[in-house]
LONUZA-652425 format. One record per residue: x, y, z of N, C-alpha, C in turn. Coordinates in steps of 0.1 Angstrom, whole numbers, padded with zeros to 4 digits, always signed. Atoms other than C-alpha are relative to their C-alpha. Layout:
REM LONUZA-652425
XYZXYZXYZ...
END
This chain:
REM LONUZA-652425
-0014-0001-0002-0154-0022-0335+0003-0002+0015-0004+0002-0014-0137-0033-0303+0009+0011+0004-0008-0011-0005-0123-0006-0281+0013-0005+0005-0013+0003-0004-0087-0005-0272+0001-0001+0015-0003+0001-0014-0075-0016-0238+0010+0010+0004-0010-0010-0005-0057+0010-0217+0012-0008+0004-0012+0007-0004-0021+0000-0211+0001+0002+0015-0001-0001-0015-0014-0007-0174+0012+0009+0004-0012-0008-0003+0019+0013-0177-0004+0014+0003+0005-0014-0002-0001+0046-0178-0006+0002+0013+0007-0001-0012-0019+0039-0146+0010+0000+0012-0009-0001-0010-0001+0049-0114-0001-0012+0011-0001+0010-0011+0010+0024-0087+0005+0008+0012-0004-0007-0012+0011+0040-0052+0006-0010+0010-0007+0009-0009+0037+0024-0029+0002+0007+0014-0003-0005-0013+0043+0028+0008+0014-0004+0004-0014+0003-0002+0081+0031+0011+0003-0001+0015-0003+0000-0014+0080+0037+0048-0003-0014+0007+0004+0013-0006+0064+0002+0054+0012-0009+0002-0011+0009-0002+0096-0017+0048+0010+0005+0010-0009-0006-0010+0115+0007+0070-0005-0002+0014+0005+0000-0014+0092+0006+0100-0005-0014+0004+0005+0013-0003+0080-0031+0098+0007-0011-0006-0004+0012+0006+0091-0066+0093-0013-0005-0007+0013+0004+0007+0065-0076+0066-0001-0015-0002+0002+0014+0001+0050-0110+0065-0010-0003-0011+0010+0004+0010+0020-0125+0047-0007+0012-0007+0006-0011+0008+0005-0103+0019-0013-0005-0005+0013+0004+0007-0031-0103+0006-0005+0013-0007+0005-0011+0008-0049-0082-0019-0015+0002+0003+0014-0003-0003-0082-0064-0011-0005+0011-0009+0006-0011+0007-0106-0043-0030-0003+0012+0009+0002-0012-0008-0114-0008-0019-0014+0006-0004+0013-0007+0003-0149+0009-0017+0004+0015-0002-0004-0014+0003-0143+0043-0034-0012+0007-0007+0010-0007+0008-0166+0070-0048+0007+0005-0013-0005-0004+0013-0162+0084-0083+0012+0010+0000-0011-0010+0001-0140+0114-0076+0012-0005+0006-0012+0006-0006-0116+0093-0055+0007-0008-0011-0006+0008+0011-0111+0069-0085+0007+0009-0009-0006-0010+0010-0104+0099-0108+0013+0006+0006-0012-0006-0006-0080+0114-0083+0012-0010+0001-0010+0010+0000-0061+0081-0079+0006-0002-0014-0005+0002+0014-0059+0077-0117+0010+0012-0004-0009-0011+0003-0042+0111-0118+0012+0000+0009-0012+0002-0009-0018+0100-0091+0000+0009+0012+0001-0009-0012-0030+0123-0063-0004-0007+0012+0004+0007-0012-0030+0099-0034+0013-0004+0007-0012+0004-0008-0006+0089-0006-0004-0009+0011+0003+0010-0010-0006+0059+0017+0011-0002+0010-0012+0002-0008+0027+0064+0036-0004+0000+0015+0004+0000-0014+0009+0071+0070-0012-0008+0002+0012+0007-0002-0020+0048+0065+0001-0013+0007+0000+0013-0006-0030+0017+0083-0014-0006-0001+0013+0007+0001-0058-0009+0083-0004-0005+0014+0004+0004-0013-0079-0018+0113-0014-0006-0001+0013+0006+0000-0109-0040+0121-0009+0008+0008+0010-0006-0007-0141-0023+0131-0013-0008-0001+0011+0009+0000-0169-0047+0141+0001-0010-0012-0003+0011+0010-0155-0076+0119+0000+0005-0014-0002-0005+0013-0151-0053+0089+0014+0007+0000-0013-0006+0001-0117-0040+0077-0001+0013-0007+0000-0014+0006-0111-0003+0070+0014+0005-0001-0013-0007+0002-0082+0017+0057-0002+0014+0005+0000-0013-0007-0075+0048+0078+0012+0008-0005-0011-0010+0003-0053+0079+0070+0005-0001-0014-0004-0001+0014-0051+0072+0033-0004+0013-0006+0003-0013+0005-0049+0106+0018-0002+0000-0015+0003-0001+0014-0066+0108-0016-0005+0014-0002+0003-0014+0002-0066+0144-0027-0013+0002-0007+0013-0003+0007-0098+0161-0039+0003+0001-0015-0001-0001+0014-0104+0158-0076-0001+0014-0005-0001-0014+0005-0094+0190-0094-0012+0005-0006+0011-0004+0008-0124+0191-0116-0013-0004+0006+0012+0004-0007-0149+0180-0090-0008+0012+0004+0009-0010-0004-0178+0200-0078-0001+0001+0016+0002-0002-0014-0192+0208-0043-0002-0014+0007+0002+0014-0006-0199+0170-0038+0013-0008+0000-0012+0007+0000-0162+0162-0038+0002-0008+0013-0002+0009-0012-0150+0135-0013+0009+0007+0010-0010-0004-0010-0132+0142+0020+0013-0007-0002-0013+0006+0004-0095+0135+0017+0004-0012+0009-0005+0011-0009-0089+0112+0047-0011-0007+0007+0011+0007-0006-0121+0094+0053+0004-0015+0001-0003+0014-0001-0120+0057+0064-0007-0007-0012+0005+0007+0012-0124+0034+0034-0001-0015+0002+0002+0014-0003-0138-0001+0036+0008-0009-0010-0007+0009+0008-0116-0029+0023-0008-0013-0001+0008+0011+0004-0132-0059+0006+0008-0013-0001-0006+0013+0000-0120-0094+0014-0010-0011+0003+0010+0011-0003-0137-0128+0016+0000-0002+0015+0002+0002-0014-0150-0137+0051+0011-0009+0006-0011+0010-0005-0125-0166+0055+0013+0007+0002-0013-0007+0000-0096-0144+0047+0000+0011+0011+0001-0010-0011-0108-0116+0071+0002-0007+0013-0001+0007-0013-0111-0142+0099+0015-0004+0002-0014+0004-0001-0076-0155+0092+0009+0011+0004-0009-0011-0003-0060-0121+0092-0003+0005+0014+0003-0005-0014-0079-0110+0124+0006-0009+0011-0006+0009-0010-0068-0141+0143+0015+0002+0001-0014-0002-0001-0032-0136+0133+0004+0013+0006-0003-0013-0005-0032-0099+0142-0002+0000+0016+0004+0000-0014-0049-0105+0176+0010-0009+0008-0008+0009-0007-0027-0135+0185+0014+0005+0002-0014-0004-0001+0007-0120+0178+0002+0015+0002-0002-0014-0002+0000-0083+0183+0007+0007-0011-0006-0006+0012+0009-0074+0148-0009+0011-0006+0008-0010+0006-0003-0046+0125-0002-0004-0015+0003+0002+0014-0019-0046+0091+0003+0013-0008-0006-0011+0006+0000-0023+0068-0003+0000-0015+0002-0001+0015-0010-0012+0032+0014+0003-0006-0013-0002+0006+0021-0016+0010-0001+0007-0014+0002-0007+0012+0007-0005-0023-0015+0000-0005+0013-0001+0006-0024+0006-0042+0002-0001-0015-0003+0001+0014-0026-0005-0078-0013-0003-0008+0011+0003+0009-0050-0011-0108+0001-0014-0004+0001+0013+0005-0061-0045-0117-0012+0000-0010+0010-0003+0009-0080-0039-0149-0006+0013+0003+0007-0012-0004-0106-0013-0141-0002+0002+0015+0002+0000-0014-0106-0021-0104+0013+0005+0007-0011-0005-0008-0084-0005-0077+0001-0009+0012-0003+0009-0010-0068-0029-0053+0010+0005+0010-0010-0004-0010-0048-0025-0021+0007-0013+0005-0008+0012-0005-0020-0049-0011+0003+0003+0015-0002-0002-0015-0019-0054+0027+0010-0011+0004-0009+0009-0006+0009-0070+0046-0001+0000+0015+0000+0001-0015+0010-0083+0082+0014+0003+0004-0014-0004-0004+0039-0066+0099+0001+0002+0015-0004-0002-0014+0056-0065+0132+0010+0012+0001-0008-0012+0000+0073-0032+0142+0014-0003+0003-0014+0001-0002+0110-0027+0141+0004+0010+0010-0005-0010-0009+0129-0010+0168+0012+0007-0007-0010-0009+0006+0157+0016+0162+0013-0009-0004-0012+0008+0003+0185-0011+0163-0002-0008-0013+0003+0008+0012+0168-0032+0136+0001+0009-0012+0000-0009+0011+0165-0001+0114+0015+0003-0004-0014-0003+0003+0202+0007+0118+0007-0012-0007-0006+0011+0006+0212-0028+0110-0004-0002-0015+0005+0001+0014+0191-0028+0078+0008+0011-0008-0007-0010+0007+0208+0005+0068+0014-0004-0003-0014+0004+0001+0243-0009+0074+0000-0011-0011+0000+0010+0010+0234-0040+0053-0002+0005-0014+0003-0006+0013+0220-0019+0025+0012+0007-0006-0012-0007+0005+0251+0003+0023+0011-0010-0004-0010+0009+0003+0274-0027+0024-0003-0007-0013+0004+0006+0012+0255-0044-0004+0002+0010-0012-0002-0010+0011+0256-0012-0025+0015+0002-0003-0015-0001+0003+0294-0009-0020+0005-0012-0007-0005+0012+0007+0299-0045-0031-0005+0000-0015+0005-0001+0014+0277-0039-0062+0009+0010-0008-0008-0010+0007+0297-0008-0071+0014-0005-0002-0013+0006+0002+0330-0026-0066+0001-0010-0011+0001+0010+0010+0319-0054-0088-0001+0006-0014+0003-0008+0013+0307-0029-0115+0013+0006-0004-0012-0006+0004+0340-0011-0114+0011-0010-0004-0010+0010+0004+0361-0043-0116-0003-0005-0014+0003+0005+0013+0342-0054-0147+0003+0011-0011-0004-0010+0009+0349-0020-0164+0014-0001-0005-0015+0000+0002+0387-0025-0162+0004-0011-0010
END
């Protein structure tokens, strides 16, 4: 008998909501993550946070820093540390392209979400340049104006 596939709806998707607020996001790429068993179980239960995390090159390898994956509740004394650097897996050509773009323009590599692709856990990375306070205020004004227009259109359709 063939086993049933797990629905992807039950698996959590961790998003970095602060990334859109702090950065202008550009090119996106998907990378695999080197994790230990208790980290995978903890992510499956939704106990992870990437809002303050960032990716950085260390000796031509890409690592994810400050990603907080909580200890697995049913783990033993060999549980993982919560904020250890985790290696990101990309092809060499893609790593070189990203490294050149970051070094040339002085941009940052920001993780935007962690998701499941089948049984594998992937991290979506975006190349971002930082926003200043003025840009953040303009985005907020634009968002509130759009919301007011949507509400006005909704109310006019009800009448």
